[in-house]
C-alpha positions in Angstrom: 0.0 0.0 0.0 1.2 3.4 -0.9 0.2 7.0 -0.3 0.2 9.8 -2.9 -0.9 13.3 -3.6 -2.9 14.3 -6.7 -2.1 18.1 -6.2 1.2 18.3 -4.2 1.5 21.9 -5.0 -1.4 22.6 -2.7 0.8 21.8 0.3 1.9 25.4 0.1 -1.3 26.2 1.8 -0.1 24.8 5.0 1.7 28.0 5.5 -1.8 29.4 6.4 -1.5 27.4 9.6 0.7 30.3 10.9 -2.4 32.6 10.8 -3.9 31.4 14.1 -0.5 31.5 15.7 0.1 35.1 14.7 -3.4 36.1 15.8 -2.9 34.5 19.2 0.4 36.4 19.6 -1.1 39.8 18.3 -3.7 39.9 21.1 -1.3 39.4 23.9 -1.2 42.3 26.5 1.7 44.6 26.3 4.7 43.4 28.2 5.8 46.9 29.5 3.9 47.7 32.7 4.2 50.8 35.1 3.4 49.6 38.6 1.6 52.1 41.0 -0.8 52.3 43.8 -3.3 49.5 44.5 -2.3 47.7 41.1 0.6 46.2 42.9 -1.9 44.4 45.2 -3.7 42.8 42.1 -0.7 41.9 40.2 -0.6 38.2 41.5 -4.4 37.7 40.8 -4.0 39.0 37.3 -1.0 36.8 36.7 -2.9 33.7 37.7 -5.9 34.6 35.5 -3.6 35.2 32.5 -1.9 32.0 32.8 -5.0 30.1 33.0 -6.3 31.8 29.9 -3.1 31.2 28.0 -3.5 27.4 28.8 -7.1 27.3 27.5 -6.0 29.4 24.5 -3.5 26.8 23.5 -6.0 24.1 22.9 -8.0 26.7 21.0 -4.8 27.5 19.0 -4.2 23.7 18.4 -7.8 23.2 16.9 -7.5 26.4 14.6 -4.1 25.1 13.3 -5.3 21.7 12.7 -8.4 22.9 10.8 -6.4 25.0 8.5 -3.8 22.3 8.1 -6.3 19.6 7.3 -8.0 21.9 4.8 -4.6 22.6 3.1 -3.8 18.8 2.9 -7.4 18.1 1.4 -6.6 20.7 -1.2 -3.5 18.6 -2.1 -6.0 15.6 -2.7 -4.0 12.8 -1.1 -4.9 9.1 -1.8 -4.0 5.6 -0.8 -2.9 3.2 -3.6 -2.5 -0.6 -3.4 -2.4 -3.5 -6.1 -5.9 -5.1 -6.4 -7.8 -7.4 -8.7 -9.6 -5.4 -11.4 -12.7 -7.6 -11.4 -15.5 -8.6 -9.1 -17.7 -11.7 -9.5 -20.9 -9.7 -9.7 -21.8 -9.0 -13.2 -19.0 -11.2 -14.7 -20.7 -13.5 -17.2 -17.7 -15.6 -18.0 -14.8 -16.9 -15.7 -11.8 -19.1 -16.6 -10.3 -20.9 -13.7 -6.4 -21.2 -13.9 -5.2 -23.9 -11.7 -1.5 -24.3 -11.0 -0.6 -27.9 -11.0 3.1 -27.6 -11.3 5.8 -29.2 -9.1 6.0 -26.3 -6.5 2.3 -27.0 -5.6 3.4 -30.4 -4.1 4.6 -28.5 -1.2 3.1 -29.8 2.1 1.6 -27.3 4.5 0.0 -27.7 7.9 0.3 -30.4 10.5 -1.9 -33.3 11.7 -5.3 -33.7 10.1 -5.0 -30.3 8.4 -1.8 -31.4 6.6 -2.2 -31.2 2.8 -0.2 -30.0 -0.3 -0.8 -26.7 -1.8 -2.3 -28.3 -4.9 -4.9 -30.1 -2.8 -5.8 -26.9 -1.1 -6.0 -25.0 -4.5 -8.1 -27.7 -5.9 -10.6 -27.6 -3.1 -10.8 -23.9 -3.1 -11.3 -23.8 -7.0 -14.1 -26.3 -6.7 -15.8 -24.1 -4.1 -15.2 -21.0 -6.2 -16.8 -22.6 -9.3 -19.8 -23.9 -7.3 -20.3 -20.5 -5.7 -20.5 -18.6 -9.0 -23.7 -16.9 -10.0 -26.2 -19.0 -11.9 -25.7 -18.8 -15.6 -22.0 -17.9 -15.4 -20.0 -19.6 -18.2 -16.9 -21.4 -16.8 -13.6 -22.6 -18.4 -10.6 -24.5 -16.9 -6.9 -24.2 -17.7 -4.0 -25.9 -16.1 -0.5 -24.4 -15.7 1.8 -27.3 -15.0 4.3 -28.3 -17.7 2.9 -26.9 -20.9 -0.3 -25.0 -20.3 -3.4 -27.0 -21.2 -7.1 -26.1 -21.8 -8.9 -28.8 -19.9 -12.3 -27.5 -21.2 -12.1 -26.6 -24.9 -14.4 -23.7 -24.5 -16.6 -22.0 -21.9 -19.6 -23.9 -20.6 -22.5 -23.1 -18.3 -22.3 -26.6 -16.7 -20.6 -25.7 -13.5 -20.8 -29.2 -12.0 -18.9 -30.6 -15.0 -16.1 -28.0 -14.6 -16.0 -28.7 -10.8 -15.7 -32.5 -11.5 -12.9 -31.9 -13.9 -11.1 -29.9 -11.3 -11.5 -32.7 -8.8 -10.1 -35.2 -11.4 -6.8 -33.3 -12.0 -3.7 -34.7 -10.6 -0.5 -32.8 -10.0 2.7 -33.5 -11.8 6.3 -32.5 -11.7 6.2 -30.0 -14.5 7.2 -26.3 -14.7 5.0 -23.4 -14.1 3.7 -22.1 -17.5 1.7 -19.3 -16.2 2.2 -17.1 -19.2 0.9 -19.8 -21.5 -2.1 -20.5 -19.2 -3.1 -16.8 -19.1 -2.8 -16.7 -23.0 -5.2 -19.8 -23.2 -7.6 -18.1 -20.7 -7.6 -14.9 -22.7 -8.4 -16.6 -26.0 -11.2 -18.6 -24.3 -12.6 -15.2 -22.9 -12.3 -13.4 -26.2 -15.2 -11.1 -26.7 -17.0 -12.0 -23.4 -15.3 -9.4 -21.1 -15.0 -11.9 -18.5 -12.1 -12.6 -15.9 -9.6 -15.2 -15.1 -9.3 -16.5 -11.5 -5.8 -17.7 -10.9 -5.1 -20.3 -8.1 -1.3 -20.5 -7.7 1.3 -20.3 -5.0 3.2 -17.6 -6.9 6.6 -19.3 -5.9 9.8 -19.0 -7.6 11.7 -16.2 -9.3 10.6 -17.0 -12.8 7.0 -17.8 -13.4 5.2 -14.6 -12.4 7.6 -12.1 -14.0 7.5 -14.2 -17.2 3.6 -13.7 -17.3 3.9 -9.8 -17.3 3.3 -9.5 -21.0 0.1 -11.6 -20.8 -1.2 -9.7 -17.8 -0.7 -6.4 -19.9 -2.9 -7.9 -22.7 -5.6 -8.7 -20.1 -5.7 -5.0 -19.3 -5.6 -3.9 -22.8 -8.5 -6.2 -23.8 -10.6 -5.1 -20.7 -10.5 -8.5 -19.1 -10.6 -9.0 -15.4 -7.9 -10.7 -13.3 -8.7 -12.3 -9.8 -5.6 -13.6 -8.2 -6.3 -16.4 -5.5 -2.8 -17.0 -4.1 -2.5 -20.4 -2.2 0.6 -20.1 -0.1 2.3 -22.0 2.7 2.8 -20.5 6.1 6.4 -21.3 6.3 7.6 -22.4 2.8 10.8 -24.7 3.0 12.5 -27.2 0.7 15.5 -29.1 0.2 16.8 -29.9 -3.3 19.9 -31.3 -5.1 21.0 -28.7 -7.7 23.8 -30.8 -9.1 25.8 -34.0 -9.0 29.2 -34.3 -10.6 31.5 -37.4 -10.7 35.2 -36.9 -10.2 38.1 -39.3 -10.2 39.9 -39.7 -6.8 40.7 -42.2 -4.1 39.0 -45.5 -4.4 36.6 -45.3 -7.3 36.4 -41.5 -7.2 33.5 -39.5 -5.6 30.3 -37.8 -6.4 30.0 -34.1 -5.4 26.4 -33.1 -4.5 25.3 -29.5 -4.1 22.2 -29.2 -2.0 20.1 -26.0 -1.5 17.9 -25.1 1.4 15.1 -22.8 0.4 13.8 -22.3 4.0 14.1 -20.1 7.1 15.9 -22.6 9.2 19.0 -24.7 9.0 18.5 -28.3 7.9 20.1 -31.7 8.4 19.0 -34.4 6.0 20.0 -37.9 4.7 21.4 -38.3 1.2 21.3 -41.5 -1.0 23.2 -42.1 -4.2 21.9 -45.0 -6.1 24.2 -46.4 -8.7 23.1 -47.8 -12.1 23.5 -51.3 -10.8 21.2 -50.6 -8.0 24.0 -50.3 -5.2 23.2 -47.5 -2.7 25.6 -45.1 -0.8 24.4 -43.2 2.1 25.4 -39.8 3.8 24.1 -36.8 5.6 24.3 -33.1 4.7 23.8 -30.0 6.9 22.5 -26.9 4.7 22.2 -23.4 6.2 18.9 -21.5 6.0 18.6 -19.9 2.5 22.1 -21.2 1.4 23.8 -24.3 -0.2 26.2 -27.0 1.0 28.3 -29.6 -0.7 28.7 -33.2 0.2 31.0 -35.8 -1.3 30.1 -39.5 -1.6 32.6 -42.0 -2.3 32.0 -44.5 -5.3 33.3 -48.1 -5.3 36.4 -49.2 -7.3 34.1 -50.8 -9.9 30.8 -49.6 -10.9 28.6 -49.7 -14.1 28.1 -46.7 -16.1 24.9 -45.2 -16.9 22.4 -42.8 -15.1 22.7 -42.6 -11.3 20.3 -41.1 -8.8 20.9 -38.8 -5.9 18.1 -38.4 -3.4 17.6 -36.0 -0.4 15.1 -37.0 2.1 12.8 -33.9 2.5 9.1 -34.5 3.4 8.0 -31.0 2.6 8.3 -31.4 -1.4 8.8 -35.0 -2.6 8.6 -34.5 -6.3 12.1 -32.9 -6.5 13.9 -35.1 -4.1 15.8 -37.2 -6.8 18.4 -35.8 -9.2 19.6 -37.9 -12.2 23.2 -37.6 -13.4 25.5 -39.3 -15.7 27.9 -41.7 -14.3 30.9 -42.9 -16.4 32.0 -46.5 -15.9 34.1 -46.8 -12.9 36.8 -49.3 -12.8 37.6 -52.0 -15.6 36.0 -52.3 -18.9 36.0 -56.1 -19.5 37.5 -57.3 -22.8 37.9 -61.0 -23.9 41.2 -61.9 -25.5 41.4 -65.2 -27.2 45.0 -66.4 -27.5 45.5 -68.6 -30.5 49.3 -69.2 -29.7 49.9 -69.2 -26.0 53.6 -70.1 -26.4 55.8 -71.9 -23.9 56.6 -68.6 -21.9 54.5 -65.5 -21.2 56.7 -63.4 -23.5 56.3 -65.8 -26.3 52.5 -65.7 -26.1 50.7 -64.3 -29.1 48.9 -61.8 -26.8 51.9 -60.8 -24.5 52.0 -57.3 -26.0 48.3 -57.0 -26.7 47.6 -57.9 -22.9 50.0 -55.2 -21.6 48.6 -52.6 -24.1 45.2 -53.2 -22.8 46.3 -53.1 -19.1 49.7 -51.5 -19.0 49.7 -51.3 -15.2 48.4 -54.7 -14.6 45.1 -56.2 -13.6 45.2 -54.6 -10.2 45.5 -51.0 -11.6 42.9 -51.9 -14.2 40.2 -52.5 -11.7 40.5 -48.8 -10.6 39.8 -47.6 -14.2 40.6 -48.6 -17.7 40.4 -52.0 -19.5 40.6 -55.5 -17.8 41.4 -58.2 -20.3 40.1 -61.7 -19.7 42.6 -63.9 -21.5 41.4 -67.4 -22.7 42.4 -70.1 -25.0 40.5 -71.2 -28.0 38.7 -73.7 -25.8 37.9 -71.1 -23.1 36.4 -68.6 -25.7 33.0 -69.8 -24.9 33.3 -67.5 -21.8 32.3 -64.7 -24.1 29.4 -63.0 -22.4 27.6 -59.9 -24.0 26.5 -58.8 -20.6 30.1 -58.6 -19.4 32.3 -58.2 -22.5 31.8 -55.2 -25.0 34.9 -56.1 -27.0 36.7 -59.5 -28.0 40.0 -60.0 -29.7 40.9 -63.1 -31.7 44.6 -63.4 -31.8 46.0 -65.8 -34.4 43.2 -68.4 -33.7 43.6 -71.4 -35.8 40.0 -72.6 -36.1 37.3 -70.0 -35.3 34.6 -72.4 -36.6 33.2 -73.5 -33.2 33.1 -69.8 -32.2 31.5 -68.4 -35.3 27.9 -68.6 -34.1 28.6 -67.0 -30.8 30.7 -64.3 -32.4 28.0 -63.5 -34.9 25.4 -63.0 -32.3 27.7 -61.0 -30.2 28.5 -58.5 -32.9 24.9 -58.3 -34.0 23.9 -57.4 -30.5 26.3 -54.5 -30.5 29.6 -56.1 -29.6 33.0 -55.2 -31.1 35.2 -57.9 -32.5 38.9 -57.5 -33.6 40.4 -60.3 -35.6 44.0 -60.5 -35.7 45.9 -63.0 -37.9 49.3 -64.9 -37.8 50.9 -68.2 -39.0 48.0 -70.3 -37.5 45.4 -68.6 -39.8 44.3 -70.1 -43.2 41.8 -68.8 -45.6 40.1 -72.2 -45.7 39.2 -72.2 -42.0 38.1 -68.5 -41.9 36.3 -67.6 -45.0 33.4 -70.1 -44.7 32.5 -70.0 -40.9 33.2 -66.1 -40.7 31.7 -65.2 -44.1 29.2 -62.9 -42.3 31.8 -61.3 -40.1 34.8 -60.7 -42.4 34.9 -57.5 -44.3 36.4 -59.5 -47.2 37.6 -63.0 -47.6 41.1 -63.8 -46.7 43.5 -64.8 -49.6 46.9 -65.8 -48.1 49.8 -64.7 -46.0 52.5 -62.9 -48.2 56.0 -61.8 -47.4 56.6 -58.1 -48.2 60.4 -57.9 -48.0 63.4 -60.1 -48.4 65.1 -61.4 -45.2 67.0 -58.8 -43.5 65.2 -55.9 -44.9 63.3 -53.4 -42.6 59.9 -54.0 -44.1 57.1 -51.9 -45.5 56.2 -48.8 -43.6 52.6 -47.9 -42.5 50.8 -45.1 -44.2 49.8 -42.2 -41.6 46.2 -42.6 -40.7 43.5 -40.3 -41.6 42.8 -38.3 -38.3 39.4 -37.2 -39.6 38.3 -40.9 -39.1 36.7 -41.2 -35.6 39.2 -44.1 -34.7 42.2 -41.8 -35.2 40.8 -38.5 -34.2 42.5 -38.5 -30.8 45.9 -38.7 -32.7 45.2 -35.3 -34.4 47.1 -33.4 -31.8 50.0 -35.7 -31.6 51.1 -39.3 -32.0 50.2 -39.6 -35.7 53.7 -39.6 -36.9 54.6 -42.7 -34.9 52.5 -44.8 -37.1 54.9 -44.1 -40.0 57.7 -45.8 -38.0 55.7 -49.1 -37.9 57.0 -51.6 -40.5 55.8 -54.8 -41.8 57.5 -57.9 -43.2 54.5 -60.0 -43.9 50.7 -59.5 -44.1 47.5 -61.3 -45.0 46.2 -60.3 -48.3 42.5 -59.9 -48.9 40.3 -60.6 -51.9 39.3 -57.4 -53.9 36.6 -55.2 -52.3 35.3 -51.7 -52.5 34.8 -49.3 -49.6 31.2 -48.6 -48.8 28.9 -47.7 -46.0 29.3 -51.2 -44.6 32.9 -51.9 -45.3 35.8 -49.2 -45.2 39.7 -49.4 -44.9 40.9 -47.6 -41.9 44.7 -48.3 -42.1 47.0 -49.2 -45.0 50.7 -49.8 -45.7 52.7 -47.3 -47.7 52.3 -49.6 -50.5 48.6 -49.6 -50.3 47.9 -52.9 -48.8 45.0 -53.0 -46.4 46.2 -53.2 -42.9 42.8 -52.6 -40.8 39.5 -53.0 -42.5 36.1 -52.3 -40.8 32.8 -54.0 -41.3 29.4 -52.9 -39.7 27.1 -55.6 -38.9 23.8 -55.2 -37.0 24.6 -53.0 -33.9 28.2 -54.0 -33.8 31.5 -53.8 -35.7 34.2 -56.1 -36.9 37.8 -54.9 -37.4 40.0 -57.1 -39.5 43.7 -56.6 -38.7 45.9 -58.2 -41.4 49.1 -58.1 -39.2 50.0 -59.8 -35.9 49.7 -58.6 -32.3 53.2 -59.9 -31.6 56.5 -59.4 -33.2 56.1 -62.3 -35.8 55.2 -60.2 -38.8 56.2 -56.6 -37.9 57.6 -54.3 -35.2 54.3 -52.6 -34.2 54.2 -53.7 -30.6 57.6 -52.0 -30.1 56.5 -48.7 -31.4 55.0 -45.9 -29.2 51.8 -45.9 -31.3 50.8 -49.5 -30.3 49.4 -49.0 -26.8 47.4 -45.9 -27.6 46.1 -47.6 -30.7 44.9 -50.7 -28.7 43.3 -48.6 -26.1 41.6 -46.6 -28.8 40.3 -49.6 -30.4 38.4 -50.7 -27.3 37.0 -47.2 -26.8 36.0 -46.9 -30.5 34.2 -50.3 -30.2 32.3 -49.2 -27.1 34.1 -51.1 -24.4 35.2 -48.3 -22.1 31.8 -46.6 -22.3 29.5 -49.4 -21.7 28.4 -49.8 -25.3 29.4 -46.4 -26.7 25.8 -45.0 -26.3 25.0 -41.3 -26.2 24.8 -39.7 -22.7 22.2 -36.9 -22.7 20.3 -34.7 -20.3 16.9 -33.2 -20.4 14.1 -31.6 -18.5 10.6 -33.0 -17.6 8.1 -32.0 -20.3 10.6 -31.1 -22.9 11.2 -33.4 -25.9 14.5 -35.4 -26.0 15.9 -36.2 -29.5 18.4 -39.2 -29.9 20.2 -39.5 -33.3 19.9 -43.0 -34.6 22.5 -44.9 -36.7 19.8 -46.4 -38.7 16.4 -44.9 -39.2 14.8 -48.4 -39.6 15.8 -49.5 -36.1 13.0 -50.9 -33.7 13.5 -48.2 -30.9 12.0 -48.3 -27.4 12.5 -46.1 -24.4 12.4 -47.2 -20.7 11.8 -44.6 -18.0 11.4 -44.7 -14.2 7.9 -45.7 -14.6 8.3 -48.2 -17.4 7.9 -47.9 -21.2 7.7 -44.4 -22.7 6.0 -43.6 -26.0 8.6 -42.8 -28.7 8.5 -41.9 -32.2 11.1 -42.0 -35.0 11.3 -39.0 -37.2 14.1 -37.7 -39.4 16.6 -40.2 -38.3 15.9 -39.3 -34.6 14.0 -41.1 -31.7 11.9 -38.4 -30.1 10.1 -38.8 -26.7 8.8 -36.5 -24.0 9.6 -37.5 -20.4 6.9 -36.9 -17.9 8.9 -37.8 -14.8 12.4 -37.1 -13.5 15.0 -39.9 -13.5 16.8 -42.3 -15.8 15.7 -43.1 -19.3 17.3 -45.7 -21.5 16.9 -45.7 -25.4 17.5 -49.1 -26.8 16.8 -51.6 -29.5 16.1 -55.4 -29.2 19.2 -57.4 -28.4 21.6 -54.6 -28.5 23.4 -52.3 -26.0 21.6 -49.0 -25.2 21.7 -46.4 -27.8 21.6 -43.5 -25.2 21.3 -43.0 -21.4 19.3 -39.9 -20.7 19.1 -38.1 -17.2 15.9 -36.1 -16.8 15.7 -33.2 -14.2 12.9 -31.1 -12.9 13.0 -27.4 -13.4 15.3 -26.0 -10.7 13.1 -22.8 -10.5 10.3 -25.0 -9.4 12.2 -26.1 -6.2 12.6 -22.5 -5.0 9.3 -22.4 -3.1 9.9 -18.9 -1.5 7.6 -16.1 -2.4 9.6 -13.5 -4.5 6.9 -12.0 -6.9 3.2 -11.6 -6.3 0.8 -11.8 -9.2 -1.2 -8.8 -8.2 1.9 -6.6 -7.7 3.2 -7.6 -11.1 -0.1 -6.7 -12.7 -0.1 -3.3 -10.8 3.4 -2.7 -12.2 2.7 -3.5 -15.8 -0.9 -1.8 -15.9 -1.2 0.6 -12.9 -4.4 2.1 -14.3 -6.3 -1.1 -14.2 -4.7 -3.1 -11.4 -4.1 -0.4 -8.7 -6.9 0.7 -6.4 -7.1 4.4 -5.5 -8.7 5.3 -2.2 -9.1 9.2 -1.9 -8.4 10.6 1.5 -9.2 14.3 0.8 -13.0 14.1 1.5 -12.1 12.6 5.0 -9.6 15.4 5.5 -12.0 18.1 4.5 -14.6 16.8 6.9 -12.0 16.7 9.6 -11.1 20.2 8.9 -14.7 21.3 9.1 -15.2 19.4 12.3 -12.1 21.0 13.8 -13.4 24.4 12.7 -16.7 23.9 14.4 -14.9 22.7 17.5 -12.6 25.7 17.6 -15.6 28.1 17.3 -17.5 26.3 20.0 -14.4 26.5 22.3 -13.8 30.1 21.5 -17.4 31.0 22.4 -17.2 29.0 25.6 -13.8 30.8 26.6 -15.4 34.1 25.7 -18.4 33.5 28.0 -16.1 32.4 30.9 -13.9 35.5 30.5 -17.0 37.7 30.6 -18.4 36.0 33.7 -15.0 36.5 35.5 -15.0 40.3 34.7 -18.5 40.6 36.1 -17.4 38.8 39.2 -14.4 41.1 39.6 -16.5 44.2 39.0 -18.9 43.1 41.7 
């Protein structure tokens, strides 16, 4: 509420209040007196009478000054101003009820039997409001949560039907689209001159200011706005604003940022649920109106995916969980099939390959990186798509018994690297692995005469995804790799399914890729040991092997996309093949998804972890869905009626004039001073008569 003056220049009339003061001073008796005779005897009596008269005259003076001052203030036309709704229900023929069903309305208020959420209270008050409308009033209903929605397509005179629709509404975790809701209400009221009754908690720093332009249109179109705020007595909420994984001791840690939107310090339990279902518990202390950080240690080995952090807050449950991306912690398991174990470890076909995969040993690999599971040809049956994302065949003599398992593994999204050697023959590979090989094998050929250095390797193309990390350095090391012997392939042409990734300087294929189903096969025409070349002794070997695993999806648990989104907003996932059968799983089960323009598109309705996948293949994407952080701030920062008064003061500010009251008060004081002056005059006359007698 504010006070103002319509004619502030009239305050200059306050100077007239000096008139009564001057008049009182002017009629005072002279101060110079000559004492003589009997007058000296009467001096004391006269002084007492004069003192008594002056005391009475002060009250008279005060009344006269007040009368003049109030008259001058009335001339300035003061008034009180305060924001107010610009519509009353009497005479309004159409009303649209705008009901806030956003996340912040889930705030619990009250205690005991009176305990209820703000949405439950707003719904109850809205039903009573509709039922109490005058007979014949046409009513509509619009909701605010998520994207604003017109529950009733048009205004209707059936108040019971609208009341039933309000009672059937359920609250969700969406944002507050107050601007959109007012726009729908304005269109519904077009040409009716009605009003919108808004039931909302007015919480947060965004929703009400964002509706300012729509409120202005209400005023321009002569529509009424009736705010019906539904507020908590002591709004408070704890919410997790962020969760970030960082490497460190053990398996690393998750740093959680927790905010306290309340007037008291809070302590609450925290829980971090890993993608494999394991839970880690902690406590957090958060100051009133502030934030706090808490770190939670992650085990040495943990599956990657979407993890959930939860804070236990009974005031507002819908935003207690925060989804975040957790990379794979610890080893990524890779199956290595050793086709030539050798009499000693150093003589093994996979000696250099195993050390390139886990350069610091298996113990260190458990803390992060790649953990190779080395097996013989007989032990290759241990290939498990749920455990291994990549498999290496190193100089395996007879892959026939493994062919069916390998084919299913690749089609389901696995990565397979086939390395050759002296044990490999075209006869044993081409037929059983016909669906896996990029091109049929021909034979192993010597490239140089004995004693020569060998054929160098052509520098790889760093624009290819596999070699992109070598663009800043390390590419030149490939040129120092020389080959004395390689397996040749039958002629083929590069296409979308088959392409050459590495060659020798003479043009012979060295690494060829084939896409099959959801997976890839890389055919390496050299050996992983020193039998045919010196690749394992060059600096490029270890990062090349590590990059192969990452490229094939081993380190990232399938190589799927990692995305984030918000409740109520469409999520788009690029697909490698538009013909894929795509499904989406959310925290509450299957989610509707459509494929359009090479993308899978879905709209999450709940916060949490979502997985985009195809049958029999690793996930295409992990998606962490959050609620709107502005919804968690339940503090009252902007009032709807105050915002309306700011954008359209002519229509949404109530003016209460004070000058008539001041004028009547001035008249009353004038009458009082006249009566008092008359009474004082009569008393003075009576005193003179008594003195004369």
